[in-house]
PLY file of the C-alpha trace (Angstrom):
ply
format ascii 1.0
element vertex 471
property float x
property float y
property float z
element edge 470
property int vertex1
property int vertex2
end_header
145.83 8.39 -20.91
144.05 9.71 -17.65
145.90 9.98 -14.08
144.28 6.54 -12.97
145.52 4.60 -15.77
149.16 6.70 -15.96
149.46 5.41 -12.32
148.11 2.01 -12.87
150.56 2.15 -15.70
153.71 3.42 -13.55
152.87 1.08 -10.56
152.80 -2.27 -12.81
156.04 -1.03 -14.35
157.59 -0.18 -10.66
156.53 -3.65 -9.43
157.95 -5.27 -12.81
161.41 -3.29 -12.09
161.24 -4.53 -8.63
160.44 -8.19 -9.47
163.80 -7.58 -11.33
165.54 -6.44 -8.37
163.93 -9.05 -6.90
165.52 -12.13 -8.95
168.76 -10.80 -8.68
167.95 -11.05 -4.87
166.59 -14.50 -4.60
167.77 -16.53 -7.70
171.96 -15.13 -7.38
172.65 -12.92 -4.29
170.97 -14.19 -1.24
171.43 -18.19 -1.97
175.42 -17.41 -2.95
175.73 -15.38 0.71
173.47 -17.46 3.08
172.57 -21.02 3.94
169.23 -22.26 3.42
168.13 -22.02 7.34
169.29 -18.48 7.17
166.92 -17.78 4.47
164.42 -19.35 6.10
164.88 -17.27 9.04
164.69 -14.31 6.87
161.87 -15.21 5.11
160.17 -15.95 8.38
160.74 -12.31 9.71
159.40 -10.84 6.26
156.37 -12.55 6.20
155.54 -12.25 9.82
156.32 -8.30 9.08
153.64 -8.01 6.83
151.34 -9.94 9.06
152.01 -7.54 11.78
152.03 -4.39 9.73
148.43 -5.09 8.49
147.25 -5.64 12.18
148.97 -3.25 14.20
147.14 -0.28 11.87
144.08 -1.13 13.35
142.09 -0.64 10.04
142.63 3.25 10.10
144.18 2.84 6.58
141.64 1.36 4.74
138.73 3.62 6.84
141.32 6.20 5.51
140.38 4.83 1.55
136.34 4.31 2.24
135.80 7.20 4.08
138.13 10.04 2.91
135.29 11.84 1.12
132.50 11.47 3.15
131.63 14.55 5.05
129.57 12.75 7.29
132.48 11.32 9.21
133.46 14.79 10.42
135.95 17.94 9.68
138.85 16.42 11.71
138.55 12.91 10.03
142.22 13.04 8.11
143.84 14.77 10.98
142.62 11.72 13.17
143.69 9.00 10.89
147.10 10.90 9.97
147.66 11.18 14.23
146.82 8.08 15.18
148.42 6.05 11.93
151.58 8.11 13.53
151.41 7.13 17.23
150.66 3.26 15.95
153.62 3.45 13.67
156.07 4.71 17.02
154.32 2.55 19.54
154.14 -0.66 17.52
157.77 -0.44 16.24
159.06 0.53 20.43
156.91 -2.55 21.53
157.99 -5.10 18.69
161.73 -4.32 19.28
161.34 -4.79 22.95
158.98 -8.02 22.57
160.21 -9.50 19.91
162.88 -11.66 21.43
159.73 -12.92 23.31
158.89 -15.03 19.58
162.25 -16.80 19.84
161.40 -20.13 21.98
157.86 -20.05 20.30
159.00 -20.28 16.87
162.55 -21.98 17.64
164.61 -19.04 17.04
166.79 -19.55 20.13
169.67 -18.80 18.25
168.55 -15.53 16.66
166.72 -14.38 20.03
168.85 -10.98 19.98
168.34 -10.44 16.31
164.45 -10.29 16.35
164.36 -6.66 17.91
164.60 -6.08 14.22
161.19 -6.33 13.85
160.63 -3.28 15.15
162.28 -1.61 12.18
160.41 -3.76 9.80
157.19 -3.38 11.72
156.96 0.05 11.86
158.63 0.74 8.35
156.02 -1.82 6.70
153.17 -0.01 8.23
154.45 3.40 7.27
154.42 2.11 3.89
151.18 0.52 4.04
149.53 3.96 5.01
151.34 5.74 2.67
150.18 3.83 -0.24
146.48 4.04 0.61
146.82 7.97 1.03
148.35 8.30 -1.84
145.90 6.04 -3.87
142.98 8.37 -2.70
144.95 11.11 -4.54
146.00 9.50 -7.50
149.82 9.64 -6.74
150.60 6.27 -6.00
154.09 5.61 -7.72
156.22 7.44 -5.17
155.05 5.12 -2.68
155.46 1.94 -4.81
158.78 2.91 -5.76
159.78 3.19 -2.29
158.46 -0.33 -1.42
159.31 -2.17 -4.56
162.61 -0.76 -5.82
163.87 1.12 -2.97
163.43 -1.38 -0.19
164.74 -4.09 -2.83
167.72 -1.74 -3.73
168.34 -1.34 0.17
168.55 -5.25 0.15
170.94 -5.48 -2.70
173.40 -3.02 -1.52
173.06 -4.65 1.74
174.02 -7.94 -0.02
176.83 -6.52 -1.89
178.78 -5.06 1.20
178.35 -8.57 2.75
179.52 -10.42 -0.08
182.88 -7.69 -0.58
183.46 -7.57 3.31
183.26 -10.00 6.08
180.06 -8.97 7.52
177.13 -11.87 7.56
173.62 -12.43 7.65
172.92 -10.82 11.07
174.37 -7.36 9.55
172.77 -7.99 6.48
169.11 -8.11 8.64
169.79 -5.07 11.01
170.59 -2.99 7.48
167.40 -4.59 5.90
165.52 -3.56 9.12
166.59 0.14 9.51
166.22 0.31 5.38
162.85 -0.53 5.70
161.79 2.03 8.57
163.49 4.97 6.72
161.94 4.40 3.68
158.71 3.79 4.85
158.74 6.99 7.29
159.97 8.89 3.80
157.00 7.63 2.06
154.57 8.62 4.92
155.96 12.09 4.90
155.51 12.46 1.16
151.80 11.05 1.05
150.37 13.11 4.30
152.04 16.05 2.42
150.44 15.73 -0.68
146.81 15.90 1.04
148.08 18.78 3.24
147.82 17.12 6.79
150.04 17.61 9.83
150.35 15.83 12.92
148.46 16.91 16.07
148.80 15.28 19.00
145.32 16.10 20.28
143.76 14.44 16.97
145.31 11.33 18.42
142.62 11.41 21.12
139.41 11.87 19.06
137.00 9.31 18.40
135.66 8.16 14.51
131.56 8.10 14.24
130.26 4.37 14.82
130.01 3.58 11.34
134.05 4.04 11.08
134.52 2.25 13.85
132.35 -0.60 12.67
134.06 -0.71 9.26
137.77 -0.68 11.05
136.66 -3.53 13.55
135.63 -5.53 10.80
138.74 -4.39 8.57
140.86 -5.06 11.09
139.57 -8.74 11.77
139.61 -9.38 8.31
142.88 -8.74 7.84
144.24 -11.23 10.60
142.33 -13.92 8.84
143.45 -12.90 5.07
146.71 -12.04 5.69
147.11 -15.02 8.22
146.02 -16.98 5.09
148.94 -15.25 2.99
151.51 -15.70 5.84
150.53 -19.03 7.36
152.18 -21.52 5.06
155.67 -19.94 6.58
154.37 -19.93 9.92
153.23 -23.88 9.71
156.30 -24.72 7.76
158.67 -22.94 10.49
156.85 -25.06 13.28
156.26 -28.57 11.38
159.38 -28.77 9.65
162.48 -26.44 9.95
164.08 -23.01 8.62
165.63 -24.88 5.83
162.68 -26.12 4.58
161.48 -22.51 4.95
164.10 -20.90 2.92
163.93 -23.54 -0.07
159.99 -22.91 -0.31
160.78 -19.01 -0.06
162.65 -19.55 -3.38
159.28 -21.24 -4.76
157.19 -18.56 -3.33
159.03 -16.20 -4.83
158.72 -17.06 -8.43
155.13 -17.62 -7.83
154.84 -14.02 -6.90
156.22 -12.42 -9.82
152.97 -12.56 -10.77
151.77 -10.31 -8.69
153.19 -7.24 -10.65
150.09 -5.88 -11.94
147.73 -6.87 -9.42
148.86 -5.00 -6.24
149.09 -1.23 -8.19
145.58 -2.15 -9.85
143.61 -3.07 -6.74
145.33 -0.23 -4.63
145.01 2.49 -7.23
141.07 1.56 -7.70
140.05 1.07 -4.31
138.57 4.45 -3.88
137.12 4.02 -7.06
134.74 1.04 -5.75
134.31 3.01 -2.52
133.04 6.38 -4.66
130.82 3.69 -7.06
129.25 2.38 -4.11
128.38 5.34 -2.19
126.45 6.48 -5.47
125.15 2.92 -6.64
126.82 2.80 -9.79
126.75 -0.90 -10.66
127.55 0.22 -13.99
130.64 1.64 -13.30
131.61 -1.61 -10.68
130.78 -4.16 -13.33
132.92 -2.53 -15.93
135.87 -2.45 -13.36
135.49 -5.96 -12.20
135.96 -7.43 -15.59
138.56 -5.38 -16.53
140.40 -5.92 -13.70
140.02 -9.83 -14.41
140.79 -9.37 -17.72
144.04 -7.80 -17.70
145.14 -9.33 -15.00
144.81 -12.91 -16.42
146.40 -11.45 -19.50
149.63 -10.31 -17.57
149.54 -13.36 -15.56
149.80 -15.93 -18.97
152.44 -14.41 -20.11
154.40 -14.72 -16.64
153.28 -18.24 -16.20
154.47 -19.41 -19.63
157.76 -17.45 -19.26
158.42 -19.17 -15.83
157.29 -22.60 -16.21
158.61 -23.03 -19.61
161.86 -22.09 -18.19
161.94 -23.67 -14.65
164.78 -26.19 -14.97
167.36 -23.26 -16.48
166.25 -20.97 -13.88
166.81 -22.85 -11.06
170.36 -23.82 -12.59
171.68 -20.21 -12.46
170.92 -20.34 -8.45
174.64 -20.83 -6.81
174.69 -24.73 -5.39
171.31 -24.99 -6.96
170.89 -28.78 -6.14
169.93 -27.18 -2.36
166.92 -25.95 -4.00
165.47 -28.77 -6.50
162.92 -29.72 -4.15
161.41 -26.31 -4.84
160.98 -27.02 -8.54
157.56 -29.24 -8.50
156.60 -25.88 -5.69
156.84 -23.59 -8.05
154.23 -24.86 -10.56
151.45 -25.37 -7.37
152.30 -21.71 -6.44
151.83 -20.22 -9.89
148.47 -21.59 -10.03
147.34 -20.55 -6.63
148.27 -17.03 -7.04
146.90 -16.96 -10.75
143.69 -18.42 -9.32
143.48 -15.22 -6.29
143.93 -12.57 -9.33
142.16 -14.17 -11.88
139.18 -13.57 -10.63
139.66 -9.59 -10.62
139.50 -6.95 -7.36
136.69 -9.29 -5.84
138.11 -8.87 -2.59
138.26 -5.21 -2.87
134.92 -4.94 -4.10
133.46 -6.43 -1.22
135.71 -4.78 1.35
134.22 -1.26 -0.03
130.80 -2.34 -0.24
127.93 -2.33 2.47
129.03 -6.20 2.74
132.35 -5.86 3.74
131.56 -7.74 6.95
131.52 -10.78 4.17
135.18 -10.33 3.62
135.92 -11.53 7.41
133.50 -14.46 7.46
134.75 -15.93 4.67
138.25 -15.68 5.59
137.60 -17.26 9.02
136.00 -20.07 7.37
138.58 -20.52 5.06
141.79 -20.13 7.28
140.20 -22.70 9.87
140.40 -25.42 6.29
143.92 -23.92 5.36
145.15 -25.15 9.07
143.38 -28.32 8.87
144.97 -28.94 4.92
148.51 -27.89 5.86
148.28 -30.28 8.86
147.00 -33.04 6.81
149.78 -32.33 4.00
152.68 -31.03 5.25
153.74 -34.26 7.21
153.18 -36.02 4.25
154.60 -34.04 1.32
156.79 -31.41 3.10
156.76 -28.35 1.02
155.02 -29.27 -1.73
152.06 -29.94 0.89
151.78 -26.35 1.42
151.50 -25.55 -2.38
148.69 -28.05 -2.64
146.95 -26.07 0.51
147.66 -22.73 -1.29
145.62 -23.84 -4.62
142.49 -25.50 -2.62
142.23 -22.50 -0.68
142.52 -19.65 -2.83
140.13 -21.60 -5.45
137.38 -21.56 -2.43
138.42 -18.25 -1.33
137.67 -16.44 -4.80
134.74 -18.76 -5.26
132.66 -17.62 -2.12
133.60 -14.09 -3.21
132.44 -13.56 -7.10
129.56 -16.04 -5.86
128.56 -13.44 -2.92
128.98 -10.38 -5.68
127.08 -12.11 -7.94
123.90 -12.74 -5.69
123.92 -9.19 -4.64
124.59 -7.28 -7.66
124.86 -9.73 -10.39
128.26 -9.28 -11.45
130.54 -11.61 -12.91
134.37 -11.17 -13.54
134.21 -13.18 -16.61
133.82 -11.92 -20.26
134.69 -13.24 -23.79
137.45 -11.56 -23.89
138.95 -13.31 -21.01
138.02 -16.57 -22.43
139.75 -15.78 -25.42
142.70 -14.76 -23.36
142.54 -17.92 -21.35
142.10 -20.25 -24.66
145.12 -18.78 -26.35
147.30 -18.71 -23.61
146.45 -22.33 -22.86
147.68 -23.27 -26.35
150.83 -21.01 -26.55
151.59 -22.53 -23.33
151.21 -26.04 -24.38
153.30 -25.31 -27.66
156.35 -23.36 -25.38
156.71 -26.48 -22.70
157.33 -28.94 -26.09
160.32 -26.76 -27.23
162.71 -29.45 -26.92
165.68 -26.42 -26.45
167.04 -25.91 -23.05
169.17 -23.00 -21.27
169.26 -19.48 -22.61
168.65 -20.41 -26.38
165.52 -22.01 -25.25
164.24 -19.13 -23.10
164.93 -16.56 -26.04
162.63 -18.89 -28.43
160.15 -19.17 -26.10
160.18 -15.53 -25.63
160.01 -14.70 -28.95
157.19 -17.10 -29.37
155.14 -15.13 -26.65
156.12 -11.85 -28.16
154.64 -13.20 -31.62
151.37 -14.02 -30.21
151.06 -10.45 -28.66
151.75 -9.08 -31.84
149.48 -11.13 -33.56
146.76 -10.28 -31.24
147.70 -6.70 -30.72
144.58 -5.16 -32.21
142.43 -7.19 -29.35
144.92 -6.44 -26.59
144.72 -2.45 -27.28
140.89 -2.59 -27.56
140.47 -5.08 -24.11
142.46 -2.53 -22.39
141.50 0.45 -23.65
137.47 -0.63 -23.21
0 1
1 2
2 3
3 4
4 5
5 6
6 7
7 8
8 9
9 10
10 11
11 12
12 13
13 14
14 15
15 16
16 17
17 18
18 19
19 20
20 21
21 22
22 23
23 24
24 25
25 26
26 27
27 28
28 29
29 30
30 31
31 32
32 33
33 34
34 35
35 36
36 37
37 38
38 39
39 40
40 41
41 42
42 43
43 44
44 45
45 46
46 47
47 48
48 49
49 50
50 51
51 52
52 53
53 54
54 55
55 56
56 57
57 58
58 59
59 60
60 61
61 62
62 63
63 64
64 65
65 66
66 67
67 68
68 69
69 70
70 71
71 72
72 73
73 74
74 75
75 76
76 77
77 78
78 79
79 80
80 81
81 82
82 83
83 84
84 85
85 86
86 87
87 88
88 89
89 90
90 91
91 92
92 93
93 94
94 95
95 96
96 97
97 98
98 99
99 100
100 101
101 102
102 103
103 104
104 105
105 106
106 107
107 108
108 109
109 110
110 111
111 112
112 113
113 114
114 115
115 116
116 117
117 118
118 119
119 120
120 121
121 122
122 123
123 124
124 125
125 126
126 127
127 128
128 129
129 130
130 131
131 132
132 133
133 134
134 135
135 136
136 137
137 138
138 139
139 140
140 141
141 142
142 143
143 144
144 145
145 146
146 147
147 148
148 149
149 150
150 151
151 152
152 153
153 154
154 155
155 156
156 157
157 158
158 159
159 160
160 161
161 162
162 163
163 164
164 165
165 166
166 167
167 168
168 169
169 170
170 171
171 172
172 173
173 174
174 175
175 176
176 177
177 178
178 179
179 180
180 181
181 182
182 183
183 184
184 185
185 186
186 187
187 188
188 189
189 190
190 191
191 192
192 193
193 194
194 195
195 196
196 197
197 198
198 199
199 200
200 201
201 202
202 203
203 204
204 205
205 206
206 207
207 208
208 209
209 210
210 211
211 212
212 213
213 214
214 215
215 216
216 217
217 218
218 219
219 220
220 221
221 222
222 223
223 224
224 225
225 226
226 227
227 228
228 229
229 230
230 231
231 232
232 233
233 234
234 235
235 236
236 237
237 238
238 239
239 240
240 241
241 242
242 243
243 244
244 245
245 246
246 247
247 248
248 249
249 250
250 251
251 252
252 253
253 254
254 255
255 256
256 257
257 258
258 259
259 260
260 261
261 262
262 263
263 264
264 265
265 266
266 267
267 268
268 269
269 270
270 271
271 272
272 273
273 274
274 275
275 276
276 277
277 278
278 279
279 280
280 281
281 282
282 283
283 284
284 285
285 286
286 287
287 288
288 289
289 290
290 291
291 292
292 293
293 294
294 295
295 296
296 297
297 298
298 299
299 300
300 301
301 302
302 303
303 304
304 305
305 306
306 307
307 308
308 309
309 310
310 311
311 312
312 313
313 314
314 315
315 316
316 317
317 318
318 319
319 320
320 321
321 322
322 323
323 324
324 325
325 326
326 327
327 328
328 329
329 330
330 331
331 332
332 333
333 334
334 335
335 336
336 337
337 338
338 339
339 340
340 341
341 342
342 343
343 344
344 345
345 346
346 347
347 348
348 349
349 350
350 351
351 352
352 353
353 354
354 355
355 356
356 357
357 358
358 359
359 360
360 361
361 362
362 363
363 364
364 365
365 366
366 367
367 368
368 369
369 370
370 371
371 372
372 373
373 374
374 375
375 376
376 377
377 378
378 379
379 380
380 381
381 382
382 383
383 384
384 385
385 386
386 387
387 388
388 389
389 390
390 391
391 392
392 393
393 394
394 395
395 396
396 397
397 398
398 399
399 400
400 401
401 402
402 403
403 404
404 405
405 406
406 407
407 408
408 409
409 410
410 411
411 412
412 413
413 414
414 415
415 416
416 417
417 418
418 419
419 420
420 421
421 422
422 423
423 424
424 425
425 426
426 427
427 428
428 429
429 430
430 431
431 432
432 433
433 434
434 435
435 436
436 437
437 438
438 439
439 440
440 441
441 442
442 443
443 444
444 445
445 446
446 447
447 448
448 449
449 450
450 451
451 452
452 453
453 454
454 455
455 456
456 457
457 458
458 459
459 460
460 461
461 462
462 463
463 464
464 465
465 466
466 467
467 468
468 469
469 470
């Protein structure tokens, strides 16, 4: 197994272990410690942080992924990216710590005004983690940043939650612990990544200008980030404005369960982004087509297994939540969120392929159209259907978004993400899903039986699966 495959495998394993810790946090510990309103405030801070972190890097990390091996961008390109990123991380963290409380009246967070400076810690920490992941991907050593982000950060949250459980501390203290932990892990990850590249911070490089081709890419990258990550966080933002934070907290449980299928998608996309850029630069459409199909096939295989195990055991999973009746409203939402995430990942790495191609502007064009549609759909569905309405919007938007990207790639290069292996996996998965849904046994025993059935299906098709992954 080559370095790239090992790193993707490690990344997927790290993500899955992180999801395991996330299950303990989101299904047991956090609902046990906090009210649905407090969980909603945490979820708002978490998702807002991710959006701001991606915007405030101003495309530097994406530019590094695309141009790090391009000699035409100049000798000091890497130093300039590192120096600018470091300045942006420190400056943005300080700015958000000072200005965070100003967001309180806009998002009805007056009760938590003095907590909002924690945004400075979480934004700076997530900016550092994003930058570190992009840099590490170009060296094919992505495992350490992913470990710190997916296991280290959740470990911090778990330790902080246990301290609250066994002491007189409360939600505010846990959020402060979460913010400081995010910053520490982010800076540690960034130090590791740049040390591998051998770049040091120099203040003079902070003011270096990039070539016009890099600036153009960064400009569209920022605009695309605003709308694409706006799409991924607008559900929480609109719920907080149109309903209350208790609804946000309930929806957050459903969103977490629906997001478990992202365990393989992120390391694949992050690790292969430099390969997509290199393939476009050399016009290697054969490699691009192979990677495109393979990312779709591998993701649909893993995701079908996740969907089967979550949906067929959904009632038992919710019964494990302390005072679970508070979250019953989220049960039907899980299926819709899973469907939206399944659609998004089952089209393969289309966003990364377009983003690293000569057609990168189209990511922005598509996202801009779609975010307007999502806002309209949420304004219609949320007042009528509450948190289920947000999930409806997600399914519609993910299908349209990925269809547009797939159509662009096909029109420009003749590539499609689907193959005979892909279709066989979907067909067999649908049959197994139907069988597991009608097993008349609930609880742990029912979950065990369904798990064994899925395992048996994998063993029967092991040669096909191994060949599909290796090809």
